N, CA and C atoms as a LAMMPS dump frame, in Angstrom:
ITEM: TIMESTEP
0
ITEM: NUMBER OF ATOMS
267
ITEM: BOX BOUNDS ff ff ff
-5.0000000000000000e+02 5.0000000000000000e+02
-5.0000000000000000e+02 5.0000000000000000e+02
-5.0000000000000000e+02 5.0000000000000000e+02
ITEM: ATOMS id mol type element x y z
1 1 1 N -309.742 372.537 351.778
2 1 2 C -308.773 373.667 351.642
3 1 3 C -309.236 374.799 350.865
4 2 1 N -310.117 374.557 349.678
5 2 2 C -310.62 375.67 348.858
6 2 3 C -311.494 376.485 349.584
7 3 1 N -312.15 376.007 350.636
8 3 2 C -312.929 376.792 351.532
9 3 3 C -312.48 377.338 352.848
10 4 1 N -311.585 376.328 353.39
11 4 2 C -311.082 376.72 354.869
12 4 3 C -309.961 377.721 354.541
13 5 1 N -309.255 377.598 353.532
14 5 2 C -308.117 378.703 353.467
15 5 3 C -308.586 380.277 353.414
16 6 1 N -309.655 380.281 352.557
17 6 2 C -309.956 381.818 352.468
18 6 3 C -310.586 382.191 353.734
19 7 1 N -311.314 381.336 354.478
20 7 2 C -312.022 381.684 355.66
21 7 3 C -311.152 381.981 356.627
22 8 1 N -309.997 381.356 356.708
23 8 2 C -308.741 381.529 357.579
24 8 3 C -308.162 382.886 357.191
25 9 1 N -307.849 383.099 356.098
26 9 2 C -307.417 384.539 355.632
27 9 3 C -308.299 385.613 356.056
28 10 1 N -309.545 385.449 355.741
29 10 2 C -310.703 386.435 356.089
30 10 3 C -310.728 386.721 357.578
31 11 1 N -310.551 385.375 358.5
32 11 2 C -310.472 385.59 359.877
33 11 3 C -309.202 386.426 360.263
34 12 1 N -307.98 385.991 359.561
35 12 2 C -306.979 386.854 360.095
36 12 3 C -307.058 388.38 359.634
37 13 1 N -307.438 388.564 358.569
38 13 2 C -307.695 389.907 358.126
39 13 3 C -308.485 390.766 359.085
40 14 1 N -309.713 390.04 359.59
41 14 2 C -310.758 390.699 360.475
42 14 3 C -309.871 390.943 361.721
43 15 1 N -309.106 389.974 361.982
44 15 2 C -308.491 390.273 363.401
45 15 3 C -307.529 391.365 363.52
46 16 1 N -306.849 391.626 362.22
47 16 2 C -305.981 392.803 362.182
48 16 3 C -306.699 393.957 362.162
49 17 1 N -307.824 394.139 361.451
50 17 2 C -308.783 395.078 361.596
51 17 3 C -309.219 395.548 363.025
52 18 1 N -309.623 394.617 363.62
53 18 2 C -310.113 394.752 365.041
54 18 3 C -308.782 395.153 366.083
55 19 1 N -307.513 394.851 365.751
56 19 2 C -306.57 395.46 366.572
57 19 3 C -305.761 396.596 365.885
58 20 1 N -306.439 397.179 364.755
59 20 2 C -305.595 398.066 363.889
60 20 3 C -305.008 399.27 364.919
61 21 1 N -305.704 399.616 365.893
62 21 2 C -305.166 400.63 366.743
63 21 3 C -303.765 400.279 367.59
64 22 1 N -303.671 399.106 367.77
65 22 2 C -302.293 398.432 368.324
66 22 3 C -301.323 398.17 367.332
67 23 1 N -301.342 398.368 366.201
68 23 2 C -300.437 397.873 365.238
69 23 3 C -299.376 399.044 365.066
70 24 1 N -298.209 398.732 364.339
71 24 2 C -297.373 399.891 364.245
72 24 3 C -297.869 400.959 363.24
73 25 1 N -297.476 402.157 363.554
74 25 2 C -297.702 403.362 362.721
75 25 3 C -297.767 403.042 361.083
76 26 1 N -296.902 402.381 360.755
77 26 2 C -296.603 402.11 359.429
78 26 3 C -297.65 401.122 358.71
79 27 1 N -297.987 400.124 359.59
80 27 2 C -298.988 399.25 359.158
81 27 3 C -300.502 399.63 359.153
82 28 1 N -300.928 400.297 360.254
83 28 2 C -302.184 400.773 360.579
84 28 3 C -302.954 401.317 359.491
85 29 1 N -302.304 402.298 358.738
86 29 2 C -303.154 402.863 357.722
87 29 3 C -303.303 401.859 356.459
88 30 1 N -302.685 400.888 356.436
89 30 2 C -302.695 400.026 355.195
90 30 3 C -303.943 398.996 355.635
91 31 1 N -304.141 398.746 356.753
92 31 2 C -305.148 397.87 357.404
93 31 3 C -306.286 398.643 357.309
94 32 1 N -306.377 400.025 357.557
95 32 2 C -307.767 400.675 357.544
96 32 3 C -308.014 401.131 356.139
97 33 1 N -307.092 400.982 355.226
98 33 2 C -307.39 401.263 353.574
99 33 3 C -308.204 399.878 353.203
100 34 1 N -307.976 398.808 353.786
101 34 2 C -308.699 397.719 353.37
102 34 3 C -310.235 397.596 353.645
103 35 1 N -310.472 398.495 354.861
104 35 2 C -311.773 398.535 355.225
105 35 3 C -312.397 399.738 354.464
106 36 1 N -311.869 401.036 354.518
107 36 2 C -312.427 402.248 353.942
108 36 3 C -312.417 402.114 352.469
109 37 1 N -311.295 401.589 351.749
110 37 2 C -311.455 401.554 350.424
111 37 3 C -312.522 401.05 349.58
112 38 1 N -313.041 399.907 349.948
113 38 2 C -314.24 399.253 349.171
114 38 3 C -315.426 399.997 349.672
115 39 1 N -315.437 400.377 350.992
116 39 2 C -316.606 400.979 351.476
117 39 3 C -316.896 402.419 350.824
118 40 1 N -316.028 403.248 350.502
119 40 2 C -315.902 404.403 349.876
120 40 3 C -316.638 404.257 348.473
121 41 1 N -316.058 403.283 347.852
122 41 2 C -316.686 402.937 346.407
123 41 3 C -318.306 402.603 346.626
124 42 1 N -318.398 401.902 347.596
125 42 2 C -319.967 401.56 347.813
126 42 3 C -320.866 402.856 348.142
127 43 1 N -320.03 403.713 348.904
128 43 2 C -320.762 404.809 349.644
129 43 3 C -320.997 405.845 348.344
130 44 1 N -320.081 405.856 347.391
131 44 2 C -320.415 406.717 346.217
132 44 3 C -321.426 406.465 345.535
133 45 1 N -321.663 405.139 345.322
134 45 2 C -322.894 404.796 344.493
135 45 3 C -324.306 404.707 345.107
136 46 1 N -324.028 405.273 346.572
137 46 2 C -325.389 405.486 347.394
138 46 3 C -325.779 404.618 348.48
139 47 1 N -324.986 403.521 348.709
140 47 2 C -325.112 402.713 349.81
141 47 3 C -324.623 403.18 351.117
142 48 1 N -325.637 403.216 352.103
143 48 2 C -325.227 403.782 353.372
144 48 3 C -324.279 402.903 354.325
145 49 1 N -323.177 402.911 354.001
146 49 2 C -322.193 402.01 354.579
147 49 3 C -321.537 402.487 355.861
148 50 1 N -321.66 403.83 355.901
149 50 2 C -321.002 404.536 357.218
150 50 3 C -321.904 404.972 358.154
151 51 1 N -321.489 404.819 359.526
152 51 2 C -322.363 405.336 360.515
153 51 3 C -322.17 406.685 360.682
154 52 1 N -322.695 407.355 361.829
155 52 2 C -322.484 408.521 362.34
156 52 3 C -320.98 408.859 362.608
157 53 1 N -320.407 409.902 362.044
158 53 2 C -319.053 410.196 362.443
159 53 3 C -319.223 411.062 363.728
160 54 1 N -317.997 410.97 364.542
161 54 2 C -317.881 411.84 365.761
162 54 3 C -317.405 413.042 365.354
163 55 1 N -317.426 414.205 366.138
164 55 2 C -316.808 415.579 365.613
165 55 3 C -315.521 415.395 365.468
166 56 1 N -315.259 415.791 364.259
167 56 2 C -313.772 415.86 363.808
168 56 3 C -313.007 414.478 363.658
169 57 1 N -313.933 413.35 363.605
170 57 2 C -313.491 412.103 363.344
171 57 3 C -313.991 411.356 362.249
172 58 1 N -313.457 410.239 361.866
173 58 2 C -314.065 409.559 360.744
174 58 3 C -315.464 408.725 361.069
175 59 1 N -316.044 408.509 360.244
176 59 2 C -317.291 407.79 360.421
177 59 3 C -316.852 406.319 360.325
178 60 1 N -317.223 405.522 361.221
179 60 2 C -316.955 404.042 361.09
180 60 3 C -318.076 403.293 360.375
181 61 1 N -317.897 402.292 359.839
182 61 2 C -318.821 401.203 359.194
183 61 3 C -319.931 400.946 360.131
184 62 1 N -321.17 401.035 359.535
185 62 2 C -322.197 400.416 360.216
186 62 3 C -322.488 399.056 360.011
187 63 1 N -323.535 398.477 360.324
188 63 2 C -323.705 396.977 360.168
189 63 3 C -323.583 396.495 358.62
190 64 1 N -324.462 397.369 357.759
191 64 2 C -324.177 397.102 356.35
192 64 3 C -322.781 397.212 355.818
193 65 1 N -322.009 398.184 356.513
194 65 2 C -320.62 398.389 355.974
195 65 3 C -319.679 397.111 356.402
196 66 1 N -319.926 396.627 357.612
197 66 2 C -319.093 395.485 358.126
198 66 3 C -319.548 394.305 357.115
199 67 1 N -320.892 394.126 356.917
200 67 2 C -321.226 392.967 356.279
201 67 3 C -320.743 393.195 354.63
202 68 1 N -320.706 394.293 354.083
203 68 2 C -320.063 394.581 352.789
204 68 3 C -318.878 394.28 352.889
205 69 1 N -317.893 394.453 354.02
206 69 2 C -316.53 394.32 354.202
207 69 3 C -316.281 392.739 354.068
208 70 1 N -317.071 392.066 354.85
209 70 2 C -316.891 390.542 355.022
210 70 3 C -317.151 389.999 353.741
211 71 1 N -318.12 390.301 352.923
212 71 2 C -318.525 389.63 351.7
213 71 3 C -317.364 390.114 350.756
214 72 1 N -317.15 391.267 350.575
215 72 2 C -316.102 391.77 349.67
216 72 3 C -314.735 390.891 349.798
217 73 1 N -314.279 390.845 351.093
218 73 2 C -312.929 390.263 351.282
219 73 3 C -312.919 388.835 351.25
220 74 1 N -314.175 388.077 351.624
221 74 2 C -314.192 386.707 351.479
222 74 3 C -314.195 386.37 349.829
223 75 1 N -314.859 387.196 349.084
224 75 2 C -314.72 387.054 347.727
225 75 3 C -313.34 387.428 347.295
226 76 1 N -312.481 388.26 347.66
227 76 2 C -311.133 388.538 347.464
228 76 3 C -310.188 387.286 347.731
229 77 1 N -310.339 386.988 348.973
230 77 2 C -309.583 385.916 349.573
231 77 3 C -309.838 384.421 348.836
232 78 1 N -311.021 384.297 348.374
233 78 2 C -311.468 383.154 347.674
234 78 3 C -310.753 382.973 346.149
235 79 1 N -311.073 384.26 345.553
236 79 2 C -310.146 384.288 344.306
237 79 3 C -308.826 384.193 344.138
238 80 1 N -308.216 384.682 345.203
239 80 2 C -306.693 384.676 345.319
240 80 3 C -306.47 383.157 345.57
241 81 1 N -307.073 382.39 346.412
242 81 2 C -306.764 380.997 346.637
243 81 3 C -306.929 380.181 345.297
244 82 1 N -308.085 380.488 344.77
245 82 2 C -308.454 379.733 343.474
246 82 3 C -307.355 379.951 342.454
247 83 1 N -306.876 381.165 342.161
248 83 2 C -305.845 381.62 341.254
249 83 3 C -304.379 380.995 341.74
250 84 1 N -304.204 380.786 342.956
251 84 2 C -303.074 380.009 343.342
252 84 3 C -303.13 378.412 342.86
253 85 1 N -304.259 378.133 343.104
254 85 2 C -304.423 376.793 342.926
255 85 3 C -304.509 376.633 341.344
256 86 1 N -304.955 377.168 340.612
257 86 2 C -305.091 377.169 339.053
258 86 3 C -303.624 377.333 338.838
259 87 1 N -302.741 378.094 339.152
260 87 2 C -301.291 378.423 338.798
261 87 3 C -300.659 377.186 339.067
262 88 1 N -300.801 376.449 340.078
263 88 2 C -299.991 375.454 340.539
264 88 3 C -300.346 374.165 339.545
265 89 1 N -301.433 374.208 339
266 89 2 C -301.572 373.021 338.222
267 89 3 C -300.888 372.736 336.978
């Protein structure tokens, strides 16, 4: 459970990111912020996590960006599950 639950949460989170364009207008910006928030912080320190942006559009994450997204959120979900387990003891 300590491994499968964080991976399930990460899979659900990734699925929401994949269908963000079909989500209600009130929810889509929050889901997009979970991608761009951590990546902007990494971009500020010089990691090239964004690909080429289309004219007038936002640059999407490149392969390194998606890898960083996965690692960051896997760690966040794991920490959340561990905290809940610790609090329930």
